[in-house]
N, C-alpha and C positions, 0 to 999 in steps of 0.2 A: 505492497501500502504504501503510495507517496502525494504528500499534504501539497494544493494544489490554491494557490492564495489568490483569489480574484481581485485584480487593481480596477476597482470600479471608483476609486473619490475622483471627485469634481474635477479637480485640473490635474494635468501633467506633472506637475511639480509637487504635489500631494501623493501623488504616485507613486513621483521617483525615491521621492523622499522614504517611504514606505519599504520601497525596495531597498533602498542601502541599508538600512534597520536589517534588511531579514539575508544582504548578501552573504550572510558565512552559514545559511543553511541551504541542507538538501531538499530545497522544492523547486513546485512549478508555478509559473504565474501563467494565470489567465489573463488577457486581454481580450476585452468585452465589446459591440458592437459602437457604444458610446467613448471609448477611448481609443480605440481607433478610425475612427473615422475622426473624429479631433484634431487628433495629435499623429497621426499616419506610421508608416514604417520606421522612421525617423523614431520613433518610443520604441520600438522593439530594435533600434538598431544600439538605444543610449540603457536599457534595459540590459541587453548583452555586455558594454562597458563595463556597467557596474561589476558585472559577476558571468563572465563568458561559459561559466557551468547553470548557469538561469535555464531551465527548460522553459518554450516558451509554449503555452496553446493559442492559438487566436483561434475565439471563439465568437464566429460572423454566421454562424451554422446557412450557411449557402441553398440558398432554395431557388431556381428559376430553369430554365428550358436546358436542358441534356451538355449543348455544347459551349453554353454560356456558361454554367456552372466549369465545367473542364478548362473551361482559357482560365476562368478565376483562381481554379486549383492549383495551376502551371504557377499563376503569378504569385501565387502563397509559398508554393514551393523555392521560387526564386527567394524569399526575402530571405527566407533561413528560419522559420521558425520550424517548430518541432510536433506540432502536432496540429491540427483544427478540423471542423465540422460541418457537415452537411445536413439538410433536415431528410430524412428516410423516406419520407414523404414525395418527394420530385421522384421515385420510384430507380426499378434495376438499367432503367438507362441511362440513367442518367449517373448512377454508380458506376457502373461500366467503365462509360465515359471518361468519370473525373479519376480511376483507377489504371486507366489504361494510359491516360495523358500523365499521370505520375512513371507510369514503370519506366521514363527513360531516366530521370533524378537516378546516380548510385545512393544518395540516400535522401529518401524519400521521407516528408514528415506520414506523421502517423494519423490515420481518417478516418473520425468518428462519425456514426448519424444521428441524430438528435430521434429518440422516440415518441416522446409525451413530454409537453416542457412539461419544469414542475409547478407553474402555479395553476395549471388546470389540477379541479376534483373530479372525479368520475362521470357525476353530470355533465359540467362543461366540456367536455372531453368528447362525452357520447353523442353531444350534439354535432359534431364537426364530422366526427368518424364513425360513427353508428356500432359503437363496440365499445365497450371497455378499456380502461385504460392498460391493464395486466396483458387482456388478449392481445389489443395493436402491440403493445409495444413487444411483445414475444413476437407477433409475424415479423414488424419489422426491422427486429435483429437476428431472425432466422434471414431473411429478404439480404440486409446487409452485410451478413455473416459468407454468404452462400455467394454475392458478389465482391466480394475480396477485401470487405473492409476490415479494418484492426480494433473496432470497438466501439461503443455506443454511448452516449448520453440516454440517460437514465433516474429515475427516482432509487435510493436505494433501498425499497421496497420491491424492485424489477429485477437487481442485479443477480442475484443468484440464480433464482429460474431461467433467466437469459442465458447463464453458462450454462444450465443442465442442457437447454435447449439447443444450443451452441457448443463449447470447447472449456475448456475452465482457461483455455489462453486468451480468450474473446475479451477485450478490455470494455470494464465500464467506466467511466467517469457518471460522479452522482454531485450533480449541486444539493441545493438548500440543507446541508451539514449543518448542525447546530451543538456540536461539540459537546455542551455543557447543560445542555436545555434552553438557550439562549430563545428568545424574543422568534416568533417564526417570522412576521415582517408581511410581506406579499405572498410570500411562500405557499403553499397546500399542504407539501408531504413533505418534512423535516425531519430528519434523525439527527439521535447523536450519531460519535466515532463508536460506541460500544456496537449499535445495531449496523454499523456498513461493515466493522468488522466479520460478523456475526453473516454481514450475506452477502460476502466476497469481493466489495467493491476494490478497486485498484486505483482508483480517484478520485477522494473524498475533496469536493470542490468550498472552501468555507472564504467568507467574504467578510458582510458587515460584521461579526463578531471576531474576528480580527482588526476590522483599519478602524471601528469605531471602538475600543478599548481603548484607555489610558495608554496601557502597557503593551502596543501591539508585539514585540520581540518577546517579552516572557507570554505570552500568550500562544503565539507560535508554538515556544519550547515548550511547554505544558501538553498541547495539543500531540505535537511531535512525541510526546512520552509516554503518552497514550495508544499510541500509534505502536511505539516502539518493546512496549512492554510484552 
């Protein structure tokens, strides 16, 4: 299990300050929509300057026609990030085109597919997809596995079942982790580190419980201590 810290603060300087505070830890950093649109690829280069060993997850959730997704994936790979994601809803053709385009890279980034956003509860999800979160997340995961992706983004509560339906090596990245039972905020399906471990999560993503803490470095240290126990 590798901790992934979400850099979702309001400014680049605040995010970079947090990254500098955490440069001594073996962690992944998540760069999301707002941060990337505002700060661009230079922000990713800045993170690598702080610590070349930082692993970067670019969380843009690509969703478009297959060729456009493949084009975007190629450009993402050129930036040098270590992992990014697409929406599983884009379908098999898009998945195949993305993975085929990335095959030219000697060290391509990991590619994950988003199954169900953790802001959904089951009722709101069913209105759009026509099935329960558990059922559809499993279907999306199998589709992603069969088309060569490295894993999926899902809630903690689908992780173990997805691995059982695919492979123990198929990665699960899970947002909405509240390490010590912190407030759920706008997330519907949250979990603690203990639950994430039980569900075989590979990448627990923690944002607000870290960057809103008065001592983010200490909070990361405490989370890593729980992970390593």
